[in-house]
N, C-alpha and C positions, 0 to 999 in steps of 0.2 A: 824290704830285705835289709839286713845289717851290712856293715862294711866288710864283714868276713865272707860274704857271699857275692858272687857275680851272677846276675840274672841273665841267662841265655834264652832269650825269647824264641819261640818257634823252633826248638830243637826237634827236628823231625826224625823219629826213630822208625825206620821202615824195616819191619821184620818179616821178610818173605820166607816161608818155611818150605823145606824139602824133606819129605819123610820117606826114607827107605832104610829099614833097620836091618843091618847085617852085623851080628856080633856086637850090638850096642853102639854102632858108629852111625852118625848122621852124615849122609853123603848128599852133595848137591850136584845137579846135572851139569856136566861139563866142567866141574871144578873139584878141587880137593877140599876136605873139611877145613883146612887151614884158611880158606877164603872167608871165614867168618870174621876175620880181622879187618876192620875199617879204620883208616886214619884220617882225621880231619884236623888241620892245623890252622892257627891264626895268621895274622893278628886279628883279634876281635875283642869286643867288650859286650856290654849287655844289649847292644843293638845288633850285634852280629848274629847271623843265622847259620847254624851248623846243620848240615843235611847228610848224615851217614845213611847209606842204603845197602840193601842186600836182596838179591833175587835168587829164587830157587824154584824147582819144579817137582811136584809130587811124582813119585816113581811107581808105586804099586798100592794105591789107595782107592777104595770105593765106599765112601761114607758120607755122612751129613754133619756139617758143622753149624752150631748155633751159639755156643758159649765160647768166649775167649778170655784167657787170663794173661795179662801182660805184666811182666816183672822187670823193673828197671833197678839196677844196683850199681854200686861202685866196685869195679873189678880190682882196683888197687886198694891195698889196706890203708887205713887212716883217713879215708875221704868221707865227707858227708854224702848221704844218699841224694839222688836227684829229687827235686821238689816238684810234686804234681799238683800243687794247690791251684794253679791257674788252668789246669787241663779240664776241659769240658767235653761232653759227648761230641760236639761239633768239631773238636780237634782231632778226632779219630776217623781216619779214612781207611776203607778196605776196598781193594780191587781184586778181581779174579780175571786172570788172563787179560789184564789191561783195562777191563771194564769196571767202573766204579760201582760199588754196592750203595744204593740210595734209599733203601727201605727203612733206614733208621734203626735205633736201638730201643727195645722195650725195657731194658735195664742198663744202668751205668753206675757202677759203684767204685769208690776209692776206699781201700782198706785202711781204717784209722790205726790199726795195729801194725800194719806193714805199709808205710806211706808210699812205697815205690810200686805198689801193685794196683792194677786196674782190672776190674771184672766187667765184661759187657755181655749182654744177651742180644743177639740180632733179632729184630722183629720177625724176620723170615729167614729160615735156615738156608745154607748154601751147600749144594752137593759138590763133592770133590772126587775126582778120579785121577788115575795115573796120567801124567802129562799136564795137569792143571797147574797154573801159577797163581799164587796167592800172596798179596802184599798188604802189610799193615803200616800205617803212618800215624805217628802221634806228634801233635804240635804243642807248643807252649810249655815244654818241659824246662824248668829252671834248674841249671846246673850250678852247684856251689863253686865259688872261686877256687882256682887251682894255681899252683906255681909250677911252671914248666909244662910238661906233657903228662897227662894222667889218663887212665883207662877206665871206661865205664862199659856196662854190658846191658843187653836186653834179652830176655828169654820169654817166649810165648808158648802157651799150651792151648790146644784146641780140644773142645768137648762136643759131644753130640747133643741131641735134643733132650736127653734125659737129665742134664744138669751137670754142675761142677762136682765131679767125683772121680776118683782114680779109675774106677771101673768104666767110666764113660769117655776116657781119653781117645781121641782119634789118632791112632798110631802112638806117638809119644811127643813130648815137648820138643820145640824147635829152638835151639840155641844152646848156650848163649852166643849172641852176636856181639862182638866187642867193637868199641869205637874210642878213638883218642881225642882228647881235648887239650889244646895248648893255649895258655893265657898270655896276652900281651897288652899292656896299658895303652890307652889311646887318648887320655885326657891331655889337655894343653890348650894353647891359644887363649881364648877368653874364658876358659874354664872347662868343666866337664861336658862331654858330648853325649852323655847318657840320655837316651830317649826311650820311652815306653809307650806303645800304642795298644789300643783295644783289639785291633786286628791288623791284617796286612793289606797293602795295596797290591792285590793279586789279580793279574790280568785274567779276564774271562770269568771272574767270580762276582758275587754280590757282596755289598757292604750295607750296613744299616745306618740310617740317619741318626746322628748323635755320636757315632763312633769316631775315634781318632785312628787314622790308618798309618801304619809304619811304612815308609818308603826309603829305599837305599839305592842310590845311583851306583853304576859300575865304578869301583874304586879307581881303576885305571883312567877313567874319563875325568874324574873330579880334579885331578892334578894336585899340585902342591902350592899353588899361588892363591889359595883361599877358596871359599865356598863357591860352587857353581849355582846358577839359578835355572831351574826347570819351569815349565809352564803346565798348568792343568787346564785343559780345554773341554768344554762340553761337546757332545756328539750331536751333530745336526741330523735328525731323523726325518726331516720334512720331505725329502725326495725319495726316489725309488731305491737309492743306494745311500747308506749312512756315510757321512763325511765328517772330517775334523771341523768343529764349529768354533764358536766364540771363546776367547780367553776368559777363564773364570778367575784365576788367581795365579800369581807367580809363586813358585815354591823355592824358598831359600834353603840350600843344603848346608849342613854343618861340615866341619873339617873332615868328618868321616863319610861325607856324602849322603847323610841321612836327614830325614825330615818327617814331621807328623802332619797329616792332612786332616783338618777338621771338617767333618761332613754335616755339621749342624744345619747349614744353609744350602746343602746340596740335595738334589734329587734327579735321578736319571743316569744315563751312561756318560762316562768321562774317560779321556785318554791323557797320558802324560807325554809331553813333547820336550825334547832336550834342546840344548843351545843351538843345535844345527837345524832345528825344525823337523827332526826325525821323531815319529811316534815310536816310543819304546815299549817293550813288553817286560813284564816282571814275572818271577816265579811265585810259588805259593808262600815264600818267605818275605815277599815284598821287595826282593832284590832285582835290580835291572838285569835282564838277560843280554849279554854282549851281542851286538849285531842286530839291533832292533830294526823293524821295517822303516824305510825312508818314505816320508809322505810330505807333499807340499801343503802349505796352509790351505784350508778349505778343500783339501784333496782326499782321496781315498786312503784307507788304512786296512790292515788285515783284520778280519773278524777274530775276536778273542783277545784283542789287545786292550779292550775297554774294561773298566770297572763300573758296575751299575749300583748306584746308591738308591735304596728303596726304604719305604716306611715299614717299620715293624709294627704289626698289629699285636696287641697284647691285652690279656685280661686274666685275672685270677679270681676265682669264685669259690667260696665255701659251699660245698654241696649240701650242707645242713646248717641251720642257724644255731644249733646247739650240739654239745657233746657232753659225755659224762666222765667223771673221774674214773680212771682205769679203762676207758673206752678209746675208740678211734674217731678221727674225723678226716674227711677228704677235702683236698683243694684241687680244683681243675684249672690248669694253666693252658690257655688257648693262644696260639700265635701262628703267624705265617713263617716263623723261624724255627728250625728243627732242634736247636740246642742252644742254651744260653744260661747265664747265671742270674739269679734274682736275689736282691737284698730284702730281707723281711725285717720290719721294724715295728715297734709299738710304743706309744707314749705311756701305756699302762703297765709295761713290764720291763724288767732289766734285760740286758743281753743274755745273761745266764738263764733267765726264765724262758726267753724266746728259744734258746738252744734246746732246753728240755722238751719243748713242744714240737719243734721242727727238726730235731735231730741233726742240726747243722754242726759241722766241724768248727774248730777254733779258727778265728780269722783276726786280721788286724783292724777290723772295722770298729770305730768308736761308737757307732750307732747301728744297731741291727746285726743280723747274721746273714751269711751268704749260703744259698742252696743252689743246686744245679738242676735245671729242667731239661729233659730230653724228650724229643718228639714235638709235633705240632699241637696235638690235643692230648695233653698228659694229665692224668689224675693221679695224684700222689697221696698216700695215706700216712697220717701222723698219729702218734699215740699220746694220750693224756695221762701223766702220772697219777696214780691213785690218790696222792696227797696234794695235788695241785689245787691252789686256792680257787674256789668257785667265784664266778663273776662274769661280767660281760666285757670282752676285750676287743679293741679295734686294732687292725693291722694295716700297714701299707706294704705293697709289693712293688719294688722298683727294679727294672732291668739294669744290671750292673753297668753296661757300657752304652746304653742309649738313654733317651729321656722318657721312655714309656713307664707307666705306673698304673697301679690299680689299688683298690682298698676294699676292705670288708671287715665284718665283725662276727664273733662267735660267742655263745654263752656256754660257759663251763658249769655243769650242774652236778649235784650229788646224785648218785643212783637212787637214793630214797625219794627223790622228788619226781621221778619219772615212772611211767607205767606203759605197758603194751598188752593188748589182749586181742584174741580173735573175735570177729563179729558174730561168729556162730561156733557152736561146739562140734558141729559135724558138717562136712562138705561132701558132695557127691558128683561124679561125672563118669561117662562111659569111656572105655579104652579107645584110644585114638583121638579123643577130643582134647580141648584145652580147658582145664579146670581153673576156676578163679576162687581165691580165698582172700578175705579182707582182714587187715590188721589195724586196729584202732590204737592210736598212741597219744599220750599226754605228756607234755613238757619235754618232749624229745622228738627229733626228726629222724632218728635212725634206730634201727633194731636189727637183730639177727634172727633168721628163721632156719629151721631144720625140717626137712621132709623125709620120712621113712625111718628105718632102723636096720640094724644088722639082721634082725629076724627075717625081714623081707628082702635082704640082700641089696638094698638100695638106701643110700644116705646122701642127700643133697643139702647143701647149706648156702646161704646168701645173706647179703646185707641189704636191707630195704631203706629207702630214704623218702620222706614225705616232702617232696620238693615244692608242692603248691600250698603247703601250710594249711591243709583242710583237716588235719588230724587223723588221716587214715591213708593206707596204701593197699590197693588191690593188686595182688600178685597173680599173674597168669603163668600156668605151668603146662607145657605141651607134653601130654602123656605119650605121644608117639616118639618124640625125640629124647625124652628124659631117660638117662641110663644107657643110651645106645650111641652117643656121639662122643668124640674125643674132646669136645669143647662144650661142657655142660651149660655154659652161659646161653647157648642157642635155645635151650628149653625153657628159659625163664625171661619174663619181661614184666613191666608195669602197665596196668590197664590205662592209666592216665599219663599223658606225655610229660606232665610236670614232675611226676615221681620217677624213681629209678630203682632197679634191682642190680646190684653190683657184687663183685667178689664171689661169684658163683663157683662153687667147688663140689666135686663128688668124691667121697672118700672110699667108695666101694668100686669093685671092678666093673669094666664096661660089660653090658649085657648083650647076649646074642640076639634077643628079640625084645620088642617093646614091653613096658611094664605090665605085669600080670594083674588080673582082677584080684584085689586084696584090699585090706585096710592099712593105710599108711599114717603113722603118727605125725602130728604137726606140733612144733614147739616154737615159741618166740622168746627171745631173751634180750636183755640190755646189759652191756658191759659184762657179759658172762653170767648174769643172774637170770635164771628162768622166770618168766613172767606169766605164761599161760600155755595150755596145751589144748589140742583139738584132734580130730581124726578126719582123714580124707579117704572116702570109700570109692575105689575104682571098680566100676561095674562092667559086665560083658556088654558088647555092642550089638546092634541089630539093624536090619533094613525092613521097614514095615509096609511100604507101598508106594504107588505112583498115581498121579492124577493129571488129566489133561485140562488146560485152560485156554482161553483166548482173551485178548485185550485189544483195545483200539489201536490201530496203526495209522499210517499216513498213506494216502493213495499213491504218492510219488516218492516218498523218502523213507529211509530206515529210522525207526525210533526205538530200537531195542536197548540203546544205551542211555535213554533219557531218564531212567529211574535213579533215585539217590540210594536206595537200599531195597532189601527184600520186602520190607513193609510197604513200600510204594508199589511194588509189583502186585502184592496181595490186594491192595486197595483197588487197583485198576482191573484185575483179572476176574473173569467169570468162568466157573467150571462148566465146560461143555466139550463135546468131541467134534464139533465142526468149527472150521476157521474160514472166514471169508477172505478172498484174495485181497491183499493189501493190509490185512490185520496181522497181529502177532500170534504165533503159536507158543504156548508156555507149557513146559513139562516140569511138574513138581515132583521131587523125590523126597520121601519121608524116611530119613535114615540118620542114625547117630554113629559116633565113632569114626568120623571121617575128617573132621575139621582141624585136626592137627597136621594133616599132610595134603589135603585137597582144598585149595583156595583160589583156583582160577580155571578157566575153560581148558587150558592146556593140560591140566591135571586129569581131565576127564577123557582125554584122547587115548585110544588104544596104543599100547606101547610106551606109555609114560613111565612104566617101571614100577608103579605102585599096585598093579592088579585091578585098578578101577577104570571102567570105561563106560562111555555113553554113545549110543548110535541112534540116528533118526533116519529111517529108510522106508522107501515106498514099498507097499505090499499090494496084494490083489492080482489081477490078471496082467501078467507081464510077459506074454508070449513073445519069444524071440527078441527080447530087449532087456538090457540091464536096468536095475531099479535106480531111480533117482535117490540121492542122499542129501542130507543137510550137513554141511561142513561144521562139525562141532567146534573147531577152533575159532570159527567166526561168530559163535553165539556169545551172548552176554549172560554170565552166571552170577546170581545174587545169592549169597550164603546167609543163612540165619541159624547159627549154631545154637542160639538160645532155645529155639523151638525145634531143633533137630530136623531141619529141612533146607533144601536149596532149590532154586527155581532157574531153569534154563530158558532164556527168552530168545526167540528168533523171529525176525521180521520177514514175512513172505515176500516183501519187495526185494529182498536180497537174493532171491532165487535159490535153486538147488544145483546139484552137480550130478552128472552122469558121464562115466568114463573120463573123469578129469576135465570135463567140459561144463561150462556154466549153462544152465537151462532154466526156464521159468516153470513155476508151478502151473498146473492146469486144474480147472474145476472138475470134480469127480474123483480126483486121485486120493488114495488112502495112504497114510503113513503110520508107522509104529515107532515110538520112542522107547528105547530099552536101556536100563541101567544094570550093569553087571559088576560083581566083585568076584574075581577069580582067585580061588584059594591057592593056586600054584604060585602066585606072585604077590599075595597079600598075607600079612602075618596074622590077620584077625579071622580068616576063614580057613577051615581045614583043607589041607592039601587034597587035590582031586575033586573038591566040591566048589560050587558057585552059588552066589545069591543073585537072583534076577527079579526085577520088577519092570513092568512095561505099561504103556497106555497108547491108545490109537487116536488118529485125527482123520477127518474127511475135509478136503478142500472144496469150498463152495464158491459159486460166482458171486461177485459183489453186486447186490441188487437192492432196489427200493421200489415198493409198490404202494400206491395210495388207496385209501378207502373211496369208492366211487358209487354212483347210482346205477340204475339199470342201463343207462346209456353209456356206461364206462366214463362218466364225467365226475370230476370233483365238484360237489354241490355245496356252496357256502351261502349263508344268509348275509344280507346287506346290513350287518351289525358291526359294532366296535369290538366284539369279542368272538369273532368267528374263529374256527379251528380247521386246520388241515391235518389229517392223521393218516397213519399207514403202518406197514411192516417192512423190515429190512433184515438182510443176513449179516449186516455189519455188527461188530461186537458191541454188547451192552456198554454203555458209557460213551460211545462215540458221539461227538458233538458235530453237527453239520448245519448248513443253512438251506432253508427252503425258499425258493424265489417264485413269486406270482407276477406275471407280466401280461399287460393288455396293450394292444395297438389300436389303430383306427382313430375315430374322432375324439374318443375320451381315453387316451392311453394312461397307464400307470405302471409302476414297478414297486412291488411290496416284497419285503423279506421278513422271515421269521426264523428264530433259532429252534433247534430240535435236539433232543438227547435220546439215544436209544435206550429203552427200558430193558429189564431183565429178561423179558419174553420176546424181545426183538421188536416191540411196538414203539411208536413215537407219535407226538402231536406237536403242532406249531401254531401259535396264536397270531391272528391277523386282524387288522381293522379294515373292514369293507364298508363301513358306514358312508353314506353318500354316493355309493356306486349304484348305478341304475340297474333295475331288474333286467335279467336276460343278457347282461354283459358277459361276454366270454373272455377267457384268459388262458394262459399256458403256465403250468407249474413245472419247475425243474429243480434238481439238486446238483449244484455245480461243484467242481473240484473234489469229487469223490471217486473218480475213476469209473463212473457208471456208464453203461451203454446209453448214448443219446441223452445223458444227464437225467435219466428216468423221466423224460418229458411226458406230461399228461395234461389233457384238456380239462378246463373247469368252467363253471357257469355260476352267476350270481342269481339267487332266487329271492322271492318276496319273503320278508321276515315272518309274517303271520302264517303264510302257507307252509313255511318250513317248520314252524314250531307246532301247529295244530292241524296236521293233514286230515284227521278224521274226527270232527267235533261230535259230541253226543248231547242229547237233550238234558237240560238242567232245570231245577225247580226255582231258579233265582227270581223269575217274574212273580211268583206267588208271594214271596217275601217282600218284594218291592211294591206290590199293588194289592193290599188287603181288600177282600170283597165283603161288603156289609150284608149282603143278602144271604139268609140262612137256608134258602130253599135248595135242596140237593137234586131237584127233579132233572136238571140237565144231565145229571150223571146216569139216570136210567136210560136216557136216549143214547148214551155213549157208554156201553157196558165195559169196554176195555180201553185202556190208554193206547193211543196210536202215535207212531213216530212221524206224523205228518210234518211237524216243524223241521225234521231233518231233511225233508225234500227241499227246504229253502236254504240248504248249505250254500254259502257264498261260492260263486263261480271261481274258476282258476284265476289267481291273481288277487283274490280277497275282495273283489268288488261285489256289492249287493245289487241285484237287478233293480232298475229304476222304473217306477210305475208311469205308464204313458196313457193318453186318452184312447178311447175305443175299447173294443172287447179284448180279453186276454185269455190265454189258455188256463185250464185248471179251475180252482176256486177263485171267486171274486174276492175283493177286499173285505166286504162285510162278512162273508162266510168265514174267512180266515180269522176275523176278530172273534166271532162266536166260538169257533173251535178252540182258540186260545183261552177264552174265558172258561169253557167247559173243562179244559185240562187243568186250569188253575183250581176250579172247585173240587175236582177229584183229588188233587194233591192236598188241598186244605182238609178235605174230609178224612183222608187217610192219616193226616197228621193228628186229627182229633181222636 
């Protein structure tokens, strides 16, 4: 500031408005209109805080306020206007009926043509009715120096949600409210006492590390014998009650009782203690409140007397790495601080060139320009002049009153170097679903898209950003929401989390029903230049059928939520209408036109409001009893919009419901799953009509049976590759363990793995080599919830006996023992071959009878040899 101006920091202008219009007069509850006059007198200098205030009550209003225009002017002629250059969004506070509005501002603008005017848009509107009290406070107004007492005024106008326009005024403007300012010089002693802080030492508030905090002691306390010294103490939070803690620093006050507190090395809560050991409180101007709380050292103090110094998190990111001449670019500012100023600088550009990019107002900075950020996560859009020099430019972003900074770069390109096109000339989807269309981009990260035309009474536009630098953006458009919401951004998103779709707008009127089946034009442009066109065809929707499946479950626990996606369910499921106890029942619905508004199990419950419902209910003989039902809200639903299907998975371990009571499933019960779309509550089915598909299930006992012999025993050979097989009602794909256990003098425990096949069959490999013949054992299937673990007896048999139970005569001896005698006479004695050798089949166990001395039954050994020779001759003869 120059010597002709006196900077009055934190001039709080509280404009609390009362609207009751009678003959053009503004009347305030309990006061006359003349009460607008507020006088504030010195002495004060640039450190002094002036706090004019005015309170009023709405009389006969029932409206919504979102936009506010605050106009500060010099009421007396010949005065310079108040200077708002230091005012930021965080300096404006709004309270309704004494409760502070904390939702922040989505817009905060200072009028460069009218420097005394501030326009704000509240992120969320405020409803006001008769009897409501509304206050506005503006901090950090700089008032030009005056001589004597001069008058300034503030006038505030409220607008509804439609915007700043005379037709949208809520009643009429409030004001002007006048206030007087009197100047008195306070320099002297060792020199000027002028101090300027970044913020105020305001009890009960937060400050940010790196700020200098303005503090002023009670003038009456400071006396005339020189500066007082106060103490800054940390707050001890280690106990159950916060107490005054260790001394951090002494605070030397100037002759005006003021000081600046450096927070660079502070973090946490702090209190100010005066010379008497009293913990003092300050107002939002940093000025001590007379009569502060008395507290002993290390004693208690009143809550709200502390100032908490915290770290500001800050980042500034270019949303795209490039922009084009004549186009826009976005910078997203992220912080835990709601409003602050940022200095933007670049070694590559002059201050004037930076101003042309960031639209910053003139400032006294020698390096960089200053912009204001409002909100914690704020994306601000800036325009590139069409004649701006192309190139790559690096920037630094520094918070004006702390040590936080960030950096980034952006490439400014000519529009002729960039291109964008649709990946296909035509896209298609059914009504109610989400359509995807991909835009390929070259040498640019941003482009603008348009969907529709005036011909189809829908036009939506958006800006797309290739945030992951893969050269394309896939846009998702919800055809159920598009055109029917007051926030069109809800209908658009990017398929890849690294990309973004922003600045979504709809230029046509809101529709009464979802988008109709029609062809919608698609265009993509860069910096206003059309790059490509395509068409999006929206088709009628349909419901085509339903199928029953089952899938492996767990005998003791629910597994319905174990799948990653619908593809995992499909891989595990088998189409069948029976479900074993402990397995999963799966209901597959084949339908399109749902996935823009149905995406969870709760959306399938009756009464959800979308006309879509799913029920699973017991059928069959239900004499004198209510049917059991499956609670649809407890199912797991897996959606596959690509294939126009969804699968509802329910684990039978979770049981059913009957009359609001939990009950178990029972074998033999039948259930029907039914999916319905009711046209009375759904925009895609005609009123009075319904679409219904259903499928049925039968609950079976969970069983396993083994393949056995005539004695109902599992018979295995004493080999290394023996198998135990059988059938089961468990779902195909179920994996389980088969256990074989023997006791007695030669005990063993063997296990094998088994997997249920598509027909319910299974087999498990075992090594029984070395196990003695006739050894008995027991086979079980543990941990599958089976009765007695499906226990079955088994026996080990001889390998040969098992493999060749019925041997037949073979000609092998003829080939192994050629006969040199050509005489065929023996053949005439034995006209037909006989199966006598078969009578010598080995006895059970594979042993061959051993020849002993003495007589024997049947043929003797010599006769047997002759018979074999005869048989061999016959075989040789037939072979010739």
